C-alpha positions in Angstrom: 20.8 -8.2 -40.9 21.0 -7.6 -44.7 18.9 -9.9 -46.8 18.9 -10.3 -50.6 17.6 -13.0 -52.9 20.2 -14.7 -55.2 19.2 -12.5 -58.1 18.9 -9.4 -55.8 15.3 -8.8 -56.7 12.4 -8.9 -54.3 10.0 -11.7 -53.6 6.3 -10.7 -53.7 4.1 -13.8 -54.1 1.7 -16.2 -52.5 3.1 -19.3 -50.7 3.1 -22.1 -53.2 1.3 -24.5 -50.8 -0.7 -22.1 -48.7 -2.6 -19.6 -50.8 -3.6 -17.7 -47.6 0.0 -16.8 -46.9 1.7 -13.9 -48.8 5.5 -13.5 -48.9 7.4 -10.3 -49.3 11.1 -10.5 -48.8 14.6 -9.5 -50.0 14.2 -5.7 -49.5 17.5 -4.9 -47.9 19.4 -2.0 -49.3 16.8 -0.2 -51.4 13.5 -1.8 -50.6 12.3 1.1 -48.4 11.9 3.2 -51.5 9.2 0.8 -52.8 7.3 0.3 -49.6 4.1 2.1 -50.7 4.0 0.2 -54.1 4.7 -3.1 -52.3 2.1 -2.4 -49.7 -0.5 -1.7 -52.4 0.4 -4.8 -54.4 0.3 -7.0 -51.3 -3.0 -5.7 -50.1 -4.5 -6.4 -53.6 -2.9 -9.8 -53.7 -4.2 -10.8 -50.2 -7.7 -9.3 -50.7 -8.5 -10.4 -54.3 -5.7 -12.6 -55.5 -5.1 -10.2 -58.3 -3.1 -7.0 -58.7 -2.8 -3.9 -60.9 0.9 -4.3 -61.7 2.8 -7.3 -63.2 4.4 -9.0 -60.2 5.8 -12.0 -62.3 9.4 -10.8 -62.0 9.1 -11.1 -58.2 7.5 -14.6 -58.1 9.0 -17.5 -56.1 9.0 -19.8 -59.1 11.8 -17.9 -60.8 14.1 -19.9 -58.5 12.6 -23.2 -59.6 14.8 -25.2 -62.0 13.3 -26.1 -65.3 14.4 -28.7 -67.8 12.9 -30.4 -70.8 11.3 -33.0 -68.5 9.6 -30.5 -66.2 10.2 -28.7 -63.0 12.3 -30.0 -60.1 
């Protein structure tokens, strides 16, 4: 099975409703090349809730629609 996100970037984030659940997905094709960096970021995220690198491009909320009234 080949999985990609709609924008073809990875997801590396905590679950929005369950902060004890980490999500890492969408690595098909070239994700194996980043396995050591993703593993390090996930371990930091799980253990401390913080990480050394900027993971904002991989957040789940990039798929949330925004308008002038808020998020939906």
